[in-house]
C-alpha positions in Angstrom: -2.0 -16.5 -3.8 -4.2 -19.2 -5.3 -3.2 -22.0 -2.9 -5.4 -22.5 0.2 -3.2 -25.3 1.6 0.5 -26.0 1.9 2.1 -29.2 0.6 5.6 -30.4 1.5 7.3 -28.7 -1.5 5.8 -25.3 -0.5 6.6 -25.9 3.2 10.2 -26.7 2.3 10.4 -23.4 0.4 8.8 -21.5 3.3 11.1 -22.9 5.9 14.2 -22.0 3.9 12.8 -18.5 3.4 12.2 -18.4 7.2 15.8 -19.2 7.8 16.9 -16.4 5.5 14.4 -14.0 7.2 16.1 -14.7 10.5 19.6 -14.5 9.2 19.2 -11.2 7.4 18.1 -9.6 10.7 20.3 -11.5 13.1 22.8 -8.6 14.0 20.0 -6.2 14.6 18.2 -8.8 16.9 21.6 -9.2 18.7 21.4 -5.5 19.7 18.0 -6.0 21.5 19.9 -6.7 24.7 18.6 -5.7 28.1 22.1 -4.9 29.3 24.2 -2.6 27.1 27.1 -5.2 26.9 29.0 -6.4 23.8 27.7 -10.0 24.0 24.2 -9.8 22.6 23.8 -13.1 20.7 20.1 -14.0 20.5 20.0 -13.4 16.8 23.1 -15.4 16.2 21.9 -18.3 18.3 18.5 -18.5 16.7 20.0 -18.2 13.2 22.6 -21.0 13.8 19.7 -23.1 15.2 17.5 -22.7 12.2 20.4 -23.0 9.8 21.3 -26.4 11.3 17.8 -27.5 10.3 18.0 -25.7 6.9 21.1 -27.6 6.1 19.2 -30.9 6.4 16.2 -29.6 4.6 18.3 -28.4 1.7 19.6 -32.0 1.3 16.1 -33.2 0.7 14.4 -33.3 -2.7 12.4 -30.3 -3.7 9.2 -32.3 -3.2 10.0 -34.4 -0.1 7.7 -36.6 1.9 6.1 -34.6 4.6 7.5 -37.0 7.3 11.0 -36.6 6.0 10.7 -32.9 5.9 9.4 -32.8 9.5 12.2 -35.1 10.7 14.8 -32.8 9.1 13.4 -29.7 10.6 13.0 -31.2 14.1 16.2 -33.2 14.4 18.3 -30.5 12.7 17.1 -27.7 15.0 17.2 -29.8 18.2 20.9 -30.8 17.7 21.9 -27.3 16.4 20.1 -25.4 19.1 22.2 -22.7 20.8 21.2 -20.4 23.6 17.9 -20.3 25.4 16.0 -18.7 22.5 17.6 -21.2 20.1 16.5 -24.1 22.3 13.0 -22.7 22.6 12.8 -22.2 18.8 13.9 -25.8 18.3 11.1 -27.0 20.7 8.6 -24.9 18.8 9.7 -26.6 15.6 9.5 -30.0 17.4 5.9 -29.5 18.5 4.8 -28.1 15.2 6.3 -30.9 13.1 4.9 -33.6 15.4 1.4 -32.3 14.6 1.8 -32.0 10.8 4.0 -35.0 9.9 1.0 -37.2 9.3 -0.6 -34.9 6.6 0.2 -34.4 3.0 -1.5 -31.0 2.8 -1.8 -28.4 5.6 -4.9 -26.2 5.9 -6.0 -23.7 8.5 -7.3 -26.2 11.1 -4.2 -28.3 10.9 -1.9 -25.3 11.1 -3.9 -24.1 14.1 -3.4 -27.4 15.9 0.3 -27.4 15.0 0.7 -23.9 16.5 -1.0 -24.9 19.7 1.1 -28.0 20.0 4.3 -26.0 19.3 3.5 -23.6 22.1 2.7 -26.4 24.6 5.9 -28.2 23.7 8.0 -25.1 24.2 6.4 -24.2 27.5 7.0 -27.7 28.8 10.7 -27.5 27.8 11.3 -24.6 30.2 11.4 -25.3 33.9 10.2 -21.8 34.9 8.5 -20.2 31.9 8.7 -16.4 32.0 6.2 -14.1 30.3 7.4 -11.2 28.2 9.6 -13.6 26.2 9.5 -15.6 23.0 7.0 -17.9 24.8 4.5 -15.1 25.2 4.7 -14.3 21.5 4.3 -18.0 20.6 1.2 -18.3 22.9 -0.2 -15.1 21.4 0.1 -16.6 17.9 -1.6 -19.9 18.9 -4.4 -18.2 20.7 -5.1 -16.0 17.7 -5.0 -19.0 15.4 -7.7 -20.7 17.5 -9.8 -17.5 17.4 -9.5 -17.4 13.6 -9.9 -21.1 12.9 -13.7 -21.0 12.7 -13.9 -18.0 10.4 -14.2 -18.0 6.6 -10.9 -16.8 5.3 -8.1 -17.8 2.9 -4.7 -19.0 4.0 -2.9 -15.8 3.1 -5.3 -13.7 5.1 -4.9 -16.1 8.0 -1.1 -15.9 8.1 -1.0 -12.1 7.6 -3.5 -11.7 10.5 -1.3 -14.0 12.7 1.8 -11.9 11.9 -0.1 -8.7 12.8 -1.1 -10.3 16.1 2.5 -11.5 16.8 3.8 -8.0 16.2 1.1 -6.6 18.6 2.0 -9.2 21.3 5.7 -8.5 20.8 5.2 -4.8 21.4 3.6 -5.7 24.8 6.6 -7.6 26.1 8.1 -4.6 27.9 4.9 -4.3 29.9 5.4 -7.9 31.1 9.1 -7.6 31.8 10.1 -4.3 33.4 13.8 -4.9 32.5 12.8 -4.6 28.8 11.0 -1.4 29.3 13.9 0.0 31.3 16.3 -0.9 28.5 13.9 0.4 25.8 13.7 -2.8 23.8 11.2 -5.6 23.0 12.2 -9.2 23.7 14.9 -10.3 21.3 13.7 -13.9 21.2 10.2 -12.8 20.4 11.5 -10.5 17.7 13.5 -13.4 16.2 10.4 -15.6 16.1 8.6 -12.9 14.2 11.4 -12.7 11.6 11.0 -16.5 11.1 7.3 -16.0 10.5 7.8 -13.1 8.1 10.4 -15.0 6.2 8.1 -17.9 5.9 5.3 -15.6 4.6 7.7 -14.2 2.0 8.4 -17.8 0.9 4.7 -18.5 0.6 4.2 -15.4 -1.5 7.3 -16.0 -3.6 8.9 -12.7 -2.4 12.5 -12.0 -1.6 13.4 -11.7 2.1 14.6 -8.3 3.1 15.3 -6.6 6.5 11.9 -5.6 7.9 11.6 -1.8 8.6 8.3 -2.3 10.5 10.4 -4.2 13.1 12.2 -0.9 13.9 8.8 0.8 14.4 7.8 -1.9 16.9 11.0 -1.5 18.9 10.6 2.3 18.9 7.0 2.1 20.1 8.0 -0.2 22.9 11.0 1.9 23.8 9.0 4.9 25.0 9.5 8.6 24.6 13.2 9.6 24.7 14.5 6.1 24.2 16.7 5.1 21.3 15.2 2.6 18.9 17.7 0.1 17.6 18.3 0.5 13.8 18.8 -2.6 11.7 22.5 -3.6 11.5 24.5 -4.8 8.5 24.0 -8.6 8.8 27.5 -9.3 7.6 30.0 -8.8 10.4 33.1 -9.7 8.4 33.0 -8.4 4.9 35.5 -10.6 2.9 35.7 -14.3 2.3 39.3 -15.4 1.8 40.2 -18.9 0.5 43.6 -20.2 -0.6 46.0 -23.2 -0.6 49.2 -22.6 1.5 52.4 -24.6 1.1 55.5 -24.1 3.2 59.0 -25.7 3.2 58.0 -27.7 6.2 55.1 -29.5 4.3 51.7 -29.5 5.9 52.0 -30.5 9.5 49.0 -30.5 11.9 51.0 -28.3 14.2 51.5 -25.7 11.5 47.8 -25.8 10.6 46.8 -25.3 14.3 49.2 -22.3 14.5 47.6 -20.8 11.4 44.1 -21.5 12.7 44.8 -19.5 15.9 46.0 -16.5 13.8 43.1 -16.5 11.4 40.6 -16.8 14.2 42.1 -13.6 15.7 41.6 -11.6 12.5 38.2 -13.1 11.5 35.7 -15.7 12.4 35.0 -19.4 11.8 38.4 -20.1 10.2 38.8 -23.5 8.6 42.4 -24.6 8.3 42.9 -28.1 6.9 46.3 -29.9 6.4 45.7 -31.9 3.2 48.0 -31.6 0.2 49.2 -28.4 1.7 47.1 -26.3 4.0 43.7 -25.2 2.8 42.5 -22.0 4.4 39.0 -20.4 4.4 38.2 -17.5 6.7 35.8 -14.5 6.9 37.6 -11.3 7.8 37.7 -7.6 7.4 41.4 -7.6 6.4 42.0 -9.9 3.5 45.5 -8.3 3.1 46.5 -9.5 6.5 45.2 -13.0 5.8 47.3 -13.3 2.6 50.4 -11.5 4.0 50.7 -14.0 6.9 50.7 -16.9 4.5 53.1 -15.4 1.9 55.6 -14.5 4.7 55.8 -18.2 5.7 55.4 -19.9 2.3 53.6 -19.9 -1.0 49.9 -19.6 -1.8 47.9 -20.7 -4.8 44.2 -21.0 -5.7 43.4 -17.6 -4.1 39.8 -16.5 -4.0 38.7 -13.3 -2.3 35.0 -12.3 -2.3 33.4 -9.1 -1.0 30.4 -10.6 0.9 28.6 -7.3 0.9 28.6 -7.3 -2.9 27.1 -10.8 -3.2 23.4 -11.8 -3.3 22.0 -13.5 -0.3 22.0 -16.8 -2.2 25.7 -16.4 -3.0 26.5 -15.5 0.6 24.7 -18.7 1.7 26.7 -20.7 -0.8 30.0 -19.2 0.6 28.9 -20.0 4.2 28.0 -23.5 3.2 31.5 -24.0 1.7 33.0 -22.7 4.9 30.8 -25.0 7.0 31.8 -27.9 4.8 35.5 -27.0 5.3 35.1 -26.8 9.1 33.3 -30.1 9.1 36.2 -31.6 7.1 38.6 -30.1 9.6 36.6 -31.6 12.4 36.5 -35.1 10.8 40.3 -34.9 10.3 40.8 -34.2 14.0 38.4 -37.0 14.9 40.4 -39.4 12.7 43.4 -38.8 15.0 41.3 -39.6 18.1 41.0 -43.1 19.5 38.3 -45.2 17.9 35.3 -46.3 20.0 36.4 -49.9 20.0 39.8 -49.0 21.4 38.4 -46.9 24.3 37.6 -49.9 26.4 35.2 -49.8 29.3 33.6 -46.6 30.3 35.0 -44.9 33.4 32.8 -44.2 36.3 32.4 -40.4 36.0 33.6 -37.5 33.9 33.2 -33.8 33.5 32.4 -31.3 30.7 32.9 -27.6 31.2 32.2 -24.6 28.9 34.9 -22.0 29.0 36.3 -19.2 26.9 39.9 -18.2 27.4 43.1 -20.3 27.5 43.7 -19.6 31.1 40.2 -20.5 32.2 40.3 -23.8 30.2 43.6 -24.7 31.9 42.1 -24.1 35.3 39.2 -26.4 34.6 41.5 -29.1 33.2 43.6 -28.8 36.4 40.5 -29.4 38.4 39.8 -32.7 36.6 37.5 -31.6 33.7 37.8 -34.1 30.8 36.4 -32.0 27.9 36.4 -28.2 27.7 34.0 -26.8 25.1 35.3 -23.5 23.9 32.4 -21.0 24.1 30.4 -18.7 26.4 29.4 -15.2 25.7 28.7 -14.5 22.0 29.5 -18.1 21.1 27.1 -20.4 22.9 27.8 -24.1 22.1 25.0 -26.1 20.5 23.2 -29.2 21.8 25.2 -31.2 19.3 28.5 -29.8 20.7 27.3 -31.1 24.1 26.4 -34.5 22.7 29.8 -34.9 21.0 31.5 -33.9 24.3 29.4 -36.5 26.2 30.5 -39.2 23.8 34.1 -38.1 24.0 34.2 -38.3 27.9 33.2 -42.0 27.6 31.9 -42.3 31.2 28.9 -43.9 32.9 28.1 -40.6 34.6 28.8 -37.2 33.0 28.6 -33.8 34.7 28.1 -30.8 32.6 29.0 -27.3 33.8 27.5 -24.7 31.4 29.0 -21.7 33.2 26.5 -19.4 31.5 22.7 -19.0 32.1 22.2 -19.0 28.3 23.8 -22.5 27.9 21.9 -24.4 30.5 18.9 -25.2 28.3 21.1 -26.6 25.5 22.9 -28.8 28.1 19.6 -30.0 29.4 18.4 -30.8 25.9 21.6 -32.8 25.3 20.8 -34.7 28.6 17.4 -35.5 27.3 18.8 -36.8 24.0 21.4 -39.0 25.7 20.4 -42.6 26.3 23.6 -44.6 27.1 24.9 -42.8 30.2 23.6 -40.7 33.1 24.0 -36.9 32.5 23.9 -34.4 35.3 23.6 -30.7 34.4 24.9 -28.5 37.2 23.2 -25.1 36.6 26.4 -23.0 36.8 25.7 -19.5 35.4 29.3 -18.2 35.4 32.9 -19.3 35.6 33.4 -19.0 39.4 30.4 -21.2 40.0 31.9 -23.8 37.7 35.2 -23.7 39.6 33.3 -24.1 42.9 31.2 -27.0 41.6 34.4 -28.9 40.6 36.0 -28.2 44.0 33.0 -29.7 45.7 32.9 -33.0 43.9 33.7 -35.9 46.2 34.4 -39.2 44.4 33.5 -41.3 47.5 29.9 -40.0 47.4 27.2 -41.2 45.0 26.7 -39.3 41.8 23.3 -38.1 42.9 24.8 -36.8 46.2 27.5 -35.1 44.2 25.0 -33.4 41.9 23.0 -32.1 44.9 26.2 -30.9 46.7 27.6 -29.2 43.7 24.3 -27.4 43.0 24.1 -26.3 46.6 27.7 -25.1 46.7 27.3 -22.8 43.7 24.4 -20.9 45.4 26.9 -19.3 47.8 29.1 -17.8 45.1 28.7 -14.1 44.3 30.1 -13.2 40.9 30.7 -9.9 39.1 31.9 -9.2 35.5 33.5 -6.0 34.2 33.1 -5.1 30.5 32.1 -2.0 28.6 28.8 -0.4 27.4 27.8 -0.5 23.8 25.0 2.1 24.1 23.7 4.9 26.3 20.9 3.7 28.7 19.6 4.0 32.2 19.2 0.7 34.2 18.5 0.4 37.9 18.8 4.1 38.2 22.4 4.0 36.9 23.0 6.3 33.9 25.3 4.5 31.5 27.1 6.1 28.5 28.5 4.3 25.5 32.1 3.0 26.1 31.8 3.4 29.9 33.3 0.5 31.9 30.5 -1.3 33.7 30.4 -4.0 36.5 27.4 -6.4 36.6 26.3 -9.3 38.8 24.1 -10.9 36.2 20.9 -9.1 37.2 22.1 -5.5 38.0 24.7 -2.9 37.0 26.8 -2.5 40.1 29.3 0.1 38.9 29.8 2.5 36.0 32.6 4.9 35.1 35.6 5.7 32.8 38.3 4.2 35.1 38.6 0.5 34.8 40.3 -0.2 38.1 37.7 2.0 39.9 34.8 0.2 38.3 36.3 -3.2 39.1 37.0 -2.2 42.7 33.5 -0.9 43.2 32.0 -4.1 41.8 33.9 -6.2 44.3 33.0 -3.9 47.2 29.3 -4.2 46.4 29.6 -8.0 46.3 31.6 -8.3 49.5 30.2 -8.2 53.1 31.4 -8.8 56.6 31.5 -12.6 56.1 33.6 -12.5 52.9 36.8 -14.5 53.1 38.1 -14.9 49.5 38.0 -12.7 46.4 39.0 -14.5 43.2 40.0 -12.5 40.1 40.2 -13.9 36.6 41.7 -11.3 34.3 41.0 -11.2 30.6 43.1 -11.0 27.4 43.2 -7.2 27.4 44.5 -6.9 30.9 48.2 -6.4 31.7 50.1 -7.6 34.7 50.5 -4.0 35.8 46.8 -3.4 35.6 45.8 -6.4 37.7 48.5 -5.6 40.3 47.0 -2.2 40.7 43.5 -3.7 41.3 44.9 -6.3 43.7 46.7 -3.6 45.7 43.6 -1.5 46.0 41.4 -4.4 47.1 44.0 -5.5 49.7 43.8 -2.1 51.3 40.0 -1.8 51.1 39.2 -5.4 52.2 41.8 -6.2 55.0 41.7 -9.8 56.1 40.2 -11.0 52.8 42.4 -13.3 50.7 42.9 -12.1 47.1 43.5 -14.8 44.5 44.6 -13.8 41.0 44.2 -16.0 37.9 45.0 -15.3 34.2 41.8 -16.3 32.6 42.6 -14.9 29.1 38.8 -14.4 28.4 37.6 -11.9 25.7 35.0 -9.2 26.2 35.1 -9.3 30.0 38.2 -7.5 31.4 37.7 -9.1 34.8 35.5 -11.9 36.2 35.5 -11.7 40.0 33.9 -13.9 42.7 33.4 -13.3 46.4 33.0 -16.2 48.9 
């Protein structure tokens, strides 16, 4: 490579290549999960974060002003940040772009200063930084850059040496976090950061981004003898893109569009269903026949387009994803058009609440407790900072309380708080649904907002929560030997129970959470649980925990058969 500096046009190309490098490896990164549960989403969160910025970067000219490019990268990633790793990635971009935005050309000294500032910014964004994570990898990169800065080398050698050091530091993360070594994986956020850098390097060299086989070797080396290294996964979860225009005898009502949207989100992901001159449908699914059959049973379809995403080039897949995003954005704007306009909302109310929830029953519970806006999300689909900002605006209150109800959403909520200037935002650090319910119950309108925030945070510390799901791989954690497809009960930090009988595992999980002072056990059962199954569990717990009140709620949540709390 002849260039020994990077101008804005090349940086734009490198950033878009970095986004592709992360996206092509996202499903594999998702599997680098400490617990063998079906909700690994680090790769997805980091990809959605960088794609949010990539969308703004793509809208710029091919030779943008450096300041405009930096603004697009920083603001796009900050608002699109999802999950803890996504938020940290956005903070890395924020620090990096703050350092370089004043320059037209970037050389090794400037890049070194930018890496140092990126690392410092990311560490400051986390209240309790933990080593063995993406932060450790970022610091290793900035430390190495400073060590190299005084040496005589070209830019290509500088970047390749940084990547080698990043891989080396990544391989040490299991030594810093025992849970990683136990699970036989390296840190997923750190792995995501390395894919960003390798994608950027490919863009610098003018090479095509491909899944990186050396990453598998790193994971295998960190896993230890006898552990199973994770193989790269097919990055496309749903293989077909289906688009068509649907017309029924009833016209194109909003209610009909919503009903279709519910169906298509069950057989695929990210469905966009827009009532406009008929009903326009765009969905990614593994069953295009079912998508078309549903529509033809209720009406007529035209303008049908079915694409096999696995047969398309990466560029063509990106184009299809962008069309889907545009359709979803159009659907969102149509819904916003029906909402009251800002000028008609009147004066802000004193306080309001936002809760993150996944499952119709859980959402109804929060609404019954006084929550104004429920953001659909949670495991596998963490809402973004922008989702939080939109919800804050929708609540229209002087004081807004946010209940993330997931440890991987707290940082995004905090970032939304920092970006909000026209009202007071209080993030109550709820890590699960039962804590969110407890926080709402402990709100007292007669107290000040600061007193309420403190009381709600204090109340959730007394809640013990367990979740029952299934294992996606064989592993040994906390001395418990887990086999793929076993039912497992977790408390967020440990596996409490494992087995092939769902009721047995759920009962064992509750028993390990309960003690002599326990008074109430609350059960939130998921979408895969029948009334007969929950009655069997309730009967058993009543016999084994005499004197303890058992409350049962239909949560309707996916992935987790039961969410239980003991108080």
